[in-house]
Structures are given as C-alpha cells and as structure tokens.
C-alpha positions in Angstrom: -54.7 1.9 -30.7 -57.3 3.9 -32.7 -60.9 2.6 -33.2 -61.4 2.7 -37.1 -64.1 2.2 -39.3 -61.6 0.3 -41.6 -62.0 -2.7 -39.3 -65.6 -2.3 -39.5 -65.8 -1.5 -35.6 -67.5 1.7 -36.0 -70.4 0.9 -38.1 -72.4 -1.4 -35.6 -74.1 0.0 -32.9 -72.9 -2.3 -30.4 -69.4 -2.1 -31.6 -66.4 -1.1 -29.1 -66.3 2.5 -30.9 -70.0 3.1 -30.2 -69.6 1.7 -26.7 -66.6 3.9 -25.9 -68.5 7.0 -27.4 -71.6 5.9 -25.1 -69.4 5.5 -21.9 -67.7 8.9 -22.5 -71.0 10.6 -23.1 -72.4 9.4 -19.9 -69.2 10.0 -17.9 -69.1 13.8 -18.9 -73.0 13.9 -18.3 -73.3 12.6 -14.9 -70.5 14.8 -13.8 -72.3 17.8 -15.1 -75.5 16.9 -13.8 -74.5 17.4 -10.0 -73.0 20.7 -10.8 -76.0 21.8 -12.5 -78.8 20.6 -9.6 -76.8 22.6 -7.0 -77.5 25.6 -9.0 -81.3 24.7 -9.5 -81.6 23.9 -5.9 -80.0 27.0 -4.3 -83.1 28.1 -2.6 -83.9 24.6 -1.0 -80.4 24.2 0.0 -80.3 27.7 2.0 -83.8 26.9 3.4 -82.3 23.2 4.8 -79.6 24.6 6.4 -80.7 28.1 7.4 -78.3 30.0 5.5 -78.6 32.9 2.6 -79.0 31.8 -1.0 -75.6 33.9 -1.5 -73.6 31.8 1.1 -75.2 28.6 -0.7 -74.1 29.5 -3.8 -70.5 29.9 -2.6 -70.4 26.1 -2.5 -70.2 26.2 -6.4 -67.3 28.7 -6.0 -65.1 26.5 -4.0 -65.8 23.6 -6.4 -65.0 25.5 -9.5 -61.9 26.9 -7.9 -60.7 23.6 -6.7 -61.6 22.3 -10.4 -59.1 25.0 -11.8 -56.3 23.8 -9.3 -57.0 20.1 -10.0 -57.2 20.8 -14.0 -53.4 21.7 -13.7 -52.7 18.5 -11.5 -54.8 16.3 -14.1 -52.0 17.1 -16.9 -49.2 15.8 -14.4 -51.4 12.9 -13.2 -51.9 11.9 -16.9 -48.5 11.5 -17.5 -48.1 9.0 -14.4 -51.4 7.1 -14.4 -53.5 5.3 -17.2 -56.1 7.7 -18.5 -58.9 5.1 -17.7 -58.0 4.8 -14.2 -58.0 9.0 -14.0 -61.7 8.8 -15.7 -62.9 6.1 -13.1 -61.3 8.3 -10.0 -63.2 11.2 -11.5 -66.5 9.1 -11.8 -65.8 7.9 -8.0 -65.3 11.1 -6.6 -68.7 12.4 -8.4 -70.4 9.6 -6.5 -68.6 10.3 -3.1 -69.7 13.9 -3.5 -73.0 13.2 -4.2 -73.5 10.6 -1.3 -71.8 13.3 0.9 -74.1 15.9 0.0 -77.2 13.8 0.2 -76.5 12.5 4.2 -74.6 15.9 5.0 -75.9 17.1 8.5 -74.4 20.8 8.2 -73.6 22.9 5.4 -69.7 22.8 6.1 -70.2 19.2 5.3 -71.9 19.9 2.2 -69.2 22.5 1.1 -66.9 19.8 1.8 -68.7 17.1 -0.1 -69.5 19.3 -3.0 -65.8 20.4 -3.4 -65.1 16.8 -4.6 -67.6 17.8 -7.7 -64.7 20.1 -8.9 -62.1 17.5 -8.7 -64.4 15.1 -10.5 -65.1 17.5 -13.1 -61.4 18.1 -13.8 -60.9 14.5 -14.1 -63.9 13.4 -15.9 -64.1 16.0 -18.8 -60.1 16.1 -19.2 -60.0 12.2 -19.5 -63.0 11.8 -21.5 -61.6 14.1 -24.1 -58.1 12.5 -23.8 -59.6 8.9 -24.4 -61.6 10.2 -27.4 -58.4 11.7 -28.7 -56.3 8.5 -28.1 -59.0 5.8 -29.3 -60.5 7.4 -32.4 -59.0 8.3 -35.9 -58.5 12.1 -37.0 -61.6 11.8 -39.0 -63.8 10.6 -36.3 -62.4 12.5 -33.3 -64.4 15.7 -33.9 -67.8 13.9 -34.0 -66.8 11.7 -30.8 -66.0 15.1 -29.1 -69.1 16.6 -30.2 -70.9 13.7 -28.5 -69.1 14.4 -25.2 -70.0 17.8 -25.3 -73.5 17.4 -26.3 -73.7 14.8 -23.1 -72.4 17.7 -21.1 -75.0 20.0 -22.5 -77.7 17.5 -22.3 -77.5 17.8 -18.5 -78.7 21.0 -18.4 -81.7 19.7 -20.6 -82.8 17.1 -18.5 -81.7 19.2 -15.1 -84.4 21.7 -16.1 -87.2 19.1 -16.1 -86.3 17.0 -13.3 -85.6 19.6 -10.7 -89.3 20.5 -10.6 -90.3 17.0 -9.6 -87.6 16.7 -6.8 
C-alpha cells in the first residue's frame, strides 16, 4: 500500500503522504527530545536528588542498554503485531517515561521511569523507518527517511534553545 505521486497524493500539503511523513517526523522528534533533555539537565537532576553527576548520567546508560535489548525484540514483535500499533506503543512508553520522571520522588524511580525511554526509542525509530518503507514508493523512500532523521536531529537544535529557559 504505497503512497505514490502518480495518484496525486504526494503533491498537496494536506495529502495522506505528507501527513504520514509529518506524523513519523514528530514521532521520532518526541522520542529523541526526552533523551536529549536528560543529558542537558544532568546537573539539575544530580542536585535535586543529592547524587553525583556521574551517577545521574548512568540513567542514560540503563536506557540505552534497554534500547539495545528491545531493538532485537522489536524485530520479532514486528512480525507478530501491526507496525502502527508498535509505533503507538513506543509513543505511549515515551509519555509514561516523561510523566514518571517528572513526578518521581527518588532517583531510583527516575531510573526506572527513564528506562522506558530506551524501549520507546527502540520501538518508535524502528517503526517510523518501517512505516516509511512500507507506505512510500522507492523513489520517495529516501526523502521520507531523510525527513525522519532530520526530525530526530532537530530535537538537539530545539533542546539547546529550550533548556536554558527551564
């Protein structure tokens, strides 16, 4: 079920093709921004919970370790479940992680909540690329994947300007 320009769907700004691209870019962006902000806010996190910056930085290590493990499982899950549902599960995991980290009373709770970010990253990025490959013809696939990567990179640009105001 590829979205092609031969039907005229990719030429209008509100077309299903452009809306799908926008949805995939926003999905990748939201997953990356939480990971980025944790790195930029390490000093505040360590001061809040009375731990060293090195210990606070380990929450990213746990998250990325879980991301590696869950990336392998995502391949198996993508054979069993619908790719859109897995993308939605990744976005839900990212939301739960953000809410859990914001209300966490202890660093252990932050560590547990933030580990969901690794699962969210594995699901969201993998499924965004998979959906782009499924729904776009070969000629438009590279451009769409480029937009998704730009959205992921855009999180760093936005994060650098937002964090000073937090």
